[in-house]
KEMARVO-716674 format. One record per residue (C-alpha): x negated, z, y. Coordinates in steps of 0.2 Angstrom, whole numbers, plus 5000, padded with zeros to 4 digits. Layout:
N
[rec [X Z Y]] ...
***
This chain:
515
[rec [4659 5182 4554]] [rec [4667 5169 4543]] [rec [4678 5156 4553]] [rec [4696 5156 4549]] [rec [4702 5140 4541]] [rec [4720 5136 4543]] [rec [4729 5131 4527]] [rec [4739 5117 4535]] [rec [4732 5105 4548]] [rec [4738 5088 4554]] [rec [4724 5075 4553]] [rec [4722 5063 4568]] [rec [4715 5047 4562]] [rec [4700 5039 4570]] [rec [4710 5024 4576]] [rec [4724 5035 4584]] [rec [4711 5045 4593]] [rec [4702 5030 4600]] [rec [4718 5023 4606]] [rec [4723 5039 4615]] [rec [4706 5039 4623]] [rec [4708 5023 4632]] [rec [4694 5018 4644]] [rec [4685 5034 4642]] [rec [4667 5027 4644]] [rec [4671 5019 4662]] [rec [4663 5027 4677]] [rec [4647 5037 4680]] [rec [4640 5052 4670]] [rec [4632 5051 4653]] [rec [4642 5046 4638]] [rec [4642 5063 4631]] [rec [4649 5071 4647]] [rec [4663 5057 4648]] [rec [4667 5060 4629]] [rec [4668 5079 4632]] [rec [4679 5077 4647]] [rec [4691 5065 4638]] [rec [4693 5076 4623]] [rec [4696 5091 4634]] [rec [4709 5082 4643]] [rec [4718 5076 4628]] [rec [4719 5094 4621]] [rec [4725 5101 4638]] [rec [4739 5088 4639]] [rec [4745 5091 4621]] [rec [4740 5074 4614]] [rec [4729 5083 4602]] [rec [4739 5098 4597]] [rec [4733 5115 4590]] [rec [4727 5113 4572]] [rec [4725 5095 4573]] [rec [4710 5089 4563]] [rec [4699 5077 4573]] [rec [4688 5064 4565]] [rec [4671 5068 4558]] [rec [4656 5065 4570]] [rec [4650 5050 4560]] [rec [4667 5042 4559]] [rec [4671 5044 4578]] [rec [4653 5038 4583]] [rec [4655 5023 4572]] [rec [4673 5019 4580]] [rec [4666 5022 4598]] [rec [4650 5012 4595]] [rec [4640 5027 4601]] [rec [4626 5038 4593]] [rec [4631 5052 4582]] [rec [4622 5064 4593]] [rec [4633 5059 4607]] [rec [4648 5065 4597]] [rec [4639 5080 4590]] [rec [4635 5086 4608]] [rec [4653 5084 4614]] [rec [4660 5093 4599]] [rec [4647 5107 4601]] [rec [4652 5109 4619]] [rec [4670 5110 4616]] [rec [4667 5123 4602]] [rec [4658 5133 4614]] [rec [4672 5132 4627]] [rec [4685 5137 4613]] [rec [4693 5120 4612]] [rec [4687 5116 4594]] [rec [4683 5125 4578]] [rec [4675 5119 4563]] [rec [4670 5126 4545]] [rec [4659 5119 4532]] [rec [4669 5108 4520]] [rec [4685 5109 4531]] [rec [4680 5098 4546]] [rec [4683 5100 4564]] [rec [4700 5105 4572]] [rec [4708 5110 4588]] [rec [4708 5128 4590]] [rec [4725 5137 4588]] [rec [4721 5146 4604]] [rec [4723 5130 4614]] [rec [4742 5130 4612]] [rec [4750 5125 4629]] [rec [4768 5129 4633]] [rec [4774 5111 4633]] [rec [4791 5104 4629]] [rec [4793 5096 4612]] [rec [4795 5079 4619]] [rec [4779 5081 4630]] [rec [4769 5086 4614]] [rec [4775 5072 4604]] [rec [4777 5058 4616]] [rec [4760 5049 4615]] [rec [4757 5038 4631]] [rec [4749 5022 4624]] [rec [4741 5016 4640]] [rec [4731 5031 4648]] [rec [4720 5019 4658]] [rec [4736 5014 4668]] [rec [4734 5031 4677]] [rec [4719 5023 4686]] [rec [4720 5017 4705]] [rec [4728 5000 4708]] [rec [4721 4984 4703]] [rec [4712 4973 4716]] [rec [4717 4955 4713]] [rec [4705 4946 4724]] [rec [4690 4953 4715]] [rec [4699 4953 4698]] [rec [4694 4971 4696]] [rec [4702 4988 4696]] [rec [4697 5006 4695]] [rec [4678 5008 4694]] [rec [4676 4989 4694]] [rec [4685 4987 4678]] [rec [4693 4970 4673]] [rec [4710 4974 4665]] [rec [4714 4962 4651]] [rec [4724 4976 4642]] [rec [4741 4973 4651]] [rec [4754 4959 4651]] [rec [4754 4961 4670]] [rec [4759 4944 4677]] [rec [4756 4941 4696]] [rec [4771 4939 4707]] [rec [4779 4922 4710]] [rec [4781 4917 4728]] [rec [4800 4918 4725]] [rec [4798 4937 4725]] [rec [4791 4938 4742]] [rec [4804 4925 4749]] [rec [4819 4935 4742]] [rec [4812 4952 4747]] [rec [4810 4947 4765]] [rec [4826 4937 4766]] [rec [4838 4952 4765]] [rec [4849 4950 4781]] [rec [4858 4963 4791]] [rec [4874 4962 4782]] [rec [4866 4964 4765]] [rec [4857 4980 4772]] [rec [4873 4987 4778]] [rec [4882 4984 4762]] [rec [4868 4992 4753]] [rec [4867 5007 4764]] [rec [4885 5010 4763]] [rec [4884 5014 4744]] [rec [4881 5033 4740]] [rec [4864 5029 4732]] [rec [4867 5036 4715]] [rec [4873 5023 4702]] [rec [4866 5027 4684]] [rec [4873 5011 4676]] [rec [4866 5000 4690]] [rec [4871 4991 4706]] [rec [4888 4982 4702]] [rec [4881 4966 4710]] [rec [4866 4966 4699]] [rec [4876 4971 4683]] [rec [4887 4956 4687]] [rec [4873 4944 4690]] [rec [4864 4950 4674]] [rec [4881 4947 4664]] [rec [4882 4929 4672]] [rec [4864 4926 4668]] [rec [4866 4930 4650]] [rec [4883 4921 4649]] [rec [4875 4905 4656]] [rec [4863 4904 4641]] [rec [4876 4906 4628]] [rec [4878 4925 4626]] [rec [4895 4930 4633]] [rec [4893 4946 4643]] [rec [4904 4957 4654]] [rec [4897 4968 4668]] [rec [4903 4983 4658]] [rec [4891 4979 4644]] [rec [4876 4981 4655]] [rec [4866 4996 4661]] [rec [4851 4993 4673]] [rec [4835 5002 4669]] [rec [4818 5005 4676]] [rec [4810 4991 4666]] [rec [4811 4987 4648]] [rec [4801 5002 4643]] [rec [4815 5014 4649]] [rec [4828 5003 4640]] [rec [4819 5005 4624]] [rec [4817 5024 4626]] [rec [4835 5026 4631]] [rec [4843 5018 4616]] [rec [4830 5025 4603]] [rec [4831 5043 4610]] [rec [4850 5042 4610]] [rec [4852 5034 4593]] [rec [4839 5042 4582]] [rec [4836 5059 4574]] [rec [4820 5066 4568]] [rec [4816 5058 4551]] [rec [4827 5043 4553]] [rec [4820 5027 4546]] [rec [4816 5013 4558]] [rec [4811 4995 4553]] [rec [4799 4986 4565]] [rec [4788 4971 4565]] [rec [4770 4973 4562]] [rec [4761 4969 4573]] [rec [4773 4974 4587]] [rec [4774 4980 4605]] [rec [4765 4997 4606]] [rec [4777 5004 4619]] [rec [4790 5004 4606]] [rec [4779 5013 4593]] [rec [4776 5026 4606]] [rec [4794 5030 4608]] [rec [4797 5030 4590]] [rec [4783 5042 4587]] [rec [4790 5053 4600]] [rec [4807 5053 4592]] [rec [4798 5058 4575]] [rec [4806 5043 4567]] [rec [4800 5037 4550]] [rec [4793 5020 4554]] [rec [4792 5006 4541]] [rec [4782 4990 4545]] [rec [4789 4973 4541]] [rec [4777 4959 4541]] [rec [4777 4943 4551]] [rec [4773 4925 4547]] [rec [4774 4909 4556]] [rec [4793 4910 4556]] [rec [4793 4927 4563]] [rec [4801 4943 4555]] [rec [4801 4942 4536]] [rec [4819 4945 4533]] [rec [4817 4946 4514]] [rec [4806 4962 4516]] [rec [4820 4970 4527]] [rec [4833 4965 4514]] [rec [4822 4974 4501]] [rec [4821 4990 4512]] [rec [4839 4990 4516]] [rec [4844 4990 4497]] [rec [4832 5005 4494]] [rec [4836 5017 4508]] [rec [4846 5020 4524]] [rec [4839 5012 4539]] [rec [4846 5018 4556]] [rec [4838 5005 4567]] [rec [4829 4988 4567]] [rec [4818 4983 4581]] [rec [4813 4965 4584]] [rec [4804 4954 4597]] [rec [4811 4938 4591]] [rec [4807 4926 4605]] [rec [4789 4923 4610]] [rec [4784 4939 4601]] [rec [4772 4951 4608]] [rec [4757 4950 4603]] [rec [4758 4934 4592]] [rec [4768 4922 4603]] [rec [4779 4917 4588]] [rec [4798 4913 4587]] [rec [4810 4919 4574]] [rec [4817 4904 4566]] [rec [4835 4899 4566]] [rec [4837 4902 4548]] [rec [4830 4919 4548]] [rec [4840 4923 4564]] [rec [4856 4919 4554]] [rec [4850 4930 4539]] [rec [4845 4944 4550]] [rec [4862 4944 4558]] [rec [4870 4944 4540]] [rec [4859 4959 4535]] [rec [4863 4969 4550]] [rec [4882 4966 4549]] [rec [4882 4971 4530]] [rec [4872 4986 4533]] [rec [4879 4992 4549]] [rec [4862 4996 4555]] [rec [4859 4995 4574]] [rec [4848 4980 4579]] [rec [4838 4981 4595]] [rec [4831 4964 4601]] [rec [4819 4964 4615]] [rec [4819 4948 4625]] [rec [4807 4952 4639]] [rec [4796 4937 4636]] [rec [4811 4925 4632]] [rec [4809 4915 4648]] [rec [4791 4912 4646]] [rec [4791 4895 4636]] [rec [4776 4885 4637]] [rec [4787 4869 4637]] [rec [4787 4864 4619]] [rec [4800 4877 4612]] [rec [4817 4879 4618]] [rec [4822 4898 4615]] [rec [4835 4899 4601]] [rec [4851 4909 4604]] [rec [4850 4928 4606]] [rec [4853 4937 4590]] [rec [4867 4946 4599]] [rec [4877 4930 4599]] [rec [4877 4930 4580]] [rec [4882 4948 4577]] [rec [4897 4958 4582]] [rec [4895 4968 4598]] [rec [4895 4985 4589]] [rec [4879 4982 4580]] [rec [4866 4975 4592]] [rec [4858 4980 4609]] [rec [4848 4967 4619]] [rec [4834 4972 4631]] [rec [4828 4961 4645]] [rec [4818 4963 4661]] [rec [4813 4955 4677]] [rec [4795 4959 4675]] [rec [4790 4945 4663]] [rec [4797 4931 4673]] [rec [4796 4936 4691]] [rec [4783 4950 4693]] [rec [4777 4965 4683]] [rec [4779 4976 4698]] [rec [4797 4973 4699]] [rec [4802 4987 4687]] [rec [4820 4981 4684]] [rec [4826 4980 4666]] [rec [4843 4980 4657]] [rec [4852 4984 4641]] [rec [4866 4974 4635]] [rec [4877 4982 4622]] [rec [4895 4988 4617]] [rec [4904 4996 4631]] [rec [4906 5013 4622]] [rec [4887 5014 4619]] [rec [4883 5009 4637]] [rec [4894 5023 4643]] [rec [4884 5035 4633]] [rec [4868 5028 4638]] [rec [4873 5029 4656]] [rec [4875 5048 4654]] [rec [4857 5049 4647]] [rec [4851 5038 4662]] [rec [4859 5050 4674]] [rec [4850 5064 4666]] [rec [4833 5055 4667]] [rec [4833 5048 4685]] [rec [4851 5046 4692]] [rec [4848 5028 4694]] [rec [4836 5013 4698]] [rec [4831 5010 4716]] [rec [4844 5000 4725]] [rec [4832 4989 4735]] [rec [4824 4983 4720]] [rec [4841 4980 4712]] [rec [4846 4970 4727]] [rec [4830 4959 4726]] [rec [4833 4957 4708]] [rec [4851 4951 4711]] [rec [4845 4938 4723]] [rec [4831 4932 4711]] [rec [4843 4929 4697]] [rec [4851 4915 4706]] [rec [4834 4906 4706]] [rec [4829 4908 4687]] [rec [4827 4889 4684]] [rec [4814 4887 4698]] [rec [4805 4903 4692]] [rec [4804 4897 4674]] [rec [4796 4881 4680]] [rec [4784 4890 4691]] [rec [4779 4902 4678]] [rec [4778 4889 4664]] [rec [4765 4879 4675]] [rec [4755 4895 4679]] [rec [4754 4899 4660]] [rec [4749 4882 4655]] [rec [4735 4882 4667]] [rec [4730 4899 4661]] [rec [4730 4894 4643]] [rec [4720 4879 4647]] [rec [4707 4890 4656]] [rec [4706 4903 4643]] [rec [4704 4890 4629]] [rec [4690 4882 4639]] [rec [4681 4899 4642]] [rec [4683 4905 4624]] [rec [4677 4888 4617]] [rec [4661 4889 4629]] [rec [4657 4908 4627]] [rec [4665 4914 4611]] [rec [4667 4899 4599]] [rec [4667 4910 4583]] [rec [4684 4917 4588]] [rec [4700 4909 4583]] [rec [4719 4910 4586]] [rec [4736 4902 4583]] [rec [4743 4893 4598]] [rec [4758 4903 4605]] [rec [4775 4895 4606]] [rec [4777 4904 4622]] [rec [4773 4920 4631]] [rec [4757 4925 4640]] [rec [4747 4931 4626]] [rec [4733 4925 4613]] [rec [4732 4935 4597]] [rec [4713 4933 4594]] [rec [4704 4935 4578]] [rec [4686 4940 4579]] [rec [4681 4936 4560]] [rec [4667 4948 4560]] [rec [4667 4967 4566]] [rec [4680 4980 4570]] [rec [4691 4978 4585]] [rec [4692 4996 4590]] [rec [4673 4997 4590]] [rec [4671 4981 4600]] [rec [4684 4987 4613]] [rec [4674 5002 4616]] [rec [4658 4991 4619]] [rec [4669 4980 4630]] [rec [4674 4994 4641]] [rec [4656 4999 4644]] [rec [4653 4981 4650]] [rec [4668 4983 4662]] [rec [4682 4975 4654]] [rec [4698 4983 4645]] [rec [4706 4974 4631]] [rec [4718 4981 4617]] [rec [4712 4981 4599]] [rec [4724 4975 4585]] [rec [4727 4993 4578]] [rec [4736 4998 4594]] [rec [4750 4986 4589]] [rec [4752 4992 4571]] [rec [4762 5005 4562]] [rec [4749 5007 4549]] [rec [4734 5004 4560]] [rec [4730 4987 4553]] [rec [4723 4971 4562]] [rec [4706 4978 4564]] [rec [4699 4961 4567]] [rec [4711 4957 4581]] [rec [4712 4958 4600]] [rec [4726 4953 4612]] [rec [4721 4943 4627]] [rec [4733 4939 4641]] [rec [4731 4922 4649]] [rec [4744 4923 4663]] [rec [4732 4932 4675]] [rec [4723 4924 4690]] [rec [4708 4913 4686]] [rec [4695 4924 4694]] [rec [4701 4938 4683]] [rec [4701 4928 4667]] [rec [4684 4921 4671]] [rec [4676 4937 4675]] [rec [4684 4946 4660]] [rec [4679 4933 4647]] [rec [4661 4933 4654]] [rec [4661 4952 4652]] [rec [4668 4950 4634]] [rec [4655 4938 4630]] [rec [4641 4950 4635]] [rec [4649 4964 4626]] [rec [4651 4953 4610]] [rec [4632 4948 4611]] [rec [4628 4967 4612]] [rec [4640 4971 4598]] [rec [4636 4957 4586]] [rec [4617 4958 4588]] [rec [4618 4976 4583]] [rec [4630 4974 4569]] [rec [4628 4956 4563]] [rec [4610 4951 4568]] [rec [4611 4936 4556]] [rec [4628 4930 4562]] [rec [4627 4912 4568]] [rec [4641 4907 4580]] [rec [4651 4891 4576]] [rec [4648 4876 4588]] [rec [4666 4873 4592]] [rec [4681 4883 4596]] [rec [4692 4887 4581]] [rec [4710 4885 4585]] [rec [4721 4888 4570]] [rec [4736 4876 4570]] [rec [4748 4877 4555]] [rec [4740 4892 4547]] [rec [4753 4903 4539]] [rec [4754 4919 4548]] [rec [4750 4933 4535]] [rec [4741 4949 4536]] [rec [4725 4939 4533]] [rec [4728 4925 4546]] [rec [4742 4929 4559]] 
***
């Protein structure tokens, strides 16, 4: 009996599937068993929807750095179970019978960090679930200030907190006032009514994009960029247009060209200590971006989560919101970058009428952010200067350590020194980052490859490496990366001769070839 071949199928690229799979190869069982389990889970959860064409056996095997027989065996088992179908000349796809009754947003919202669902990290050993070292997250350890303020809440503060009803979608009034004062002190005049407190910056991004965008709306975003923003935009079914970066940040001339040719509903930028490159949008480009936003009446979303993480040489320029009328810009901030990644307190600053609308969306989502966390955040904002200095010292030490380790173990890799933030945007010079990340996971270390950060799945020679982690984590992680690289390069580039010194790119223009 001939296999029914659907006329319309959506192709899932190899890069997208690899990103969805996360740390699939960790743990016991054979590679084929783990691959089968992972693909089955992605289908069950709706990440691979019915009639989605999956990569060929050869392409997926190459991307995962496994044998073709491993992929072939997994595909055959899933066909036997009714998860996949295939036909000569038409490829392999998710069987239509696998339709799950999921809500639209559950089908479309792609969770970009599946390995985050693992058990908690164990900081003393530098390992997490199944002995993995996690270099995939910008997860900075807590400053001592967090413990000090969390344990200093006195009886009067507890009574005041407990007297509140417990539901406050816009945020605790004390914290909204503290955030407004914090922003005003750095030159961005802000009233408490312009603030909504969120469960981290990720929720802030989701709130504003989900409210503002309709399916098919055009959004301009940096490339590379923060993958959490890409995930939300894909969930909104937006048309995402990449704008390149160079050493001065977001290329405003490319945005200007886009704005003259079509209607753009939203522009997303990470202007200060950009994730993942560590660049800063120059003063002249900030002014030009402000002009373009006001002329086009496009909504600008500026994410300043890493703004306070200067390495000492660069003073953060004024926020874009200080250059633009309040009706056209939303600024996103967070406590997690400066104080502790586990303190899930973020905020949105915007025009009062928009904040009121977003408050209703926030109430629908979760009725508000935990009061105790908000009280701790309020107390911490009074100690921002001390926190900045403590974090700056830790990041400098981490950068020095990573520079030493890379120079010793991986001298053929290069990077541009970041102006700030906790990240290195590494260039491998040889090989494919998606493939290498798969080999690294099998050596017990998670790291994000460049295509995760791209609208168009570019940056296949790039890896993002956080250097703000404890020294044992960095040491163990880079040692494992080295073993993984030795295996990967010996297999793919047996004649490759490593450089004898660490290559650090200084004034190289940040282009698609060298960023």
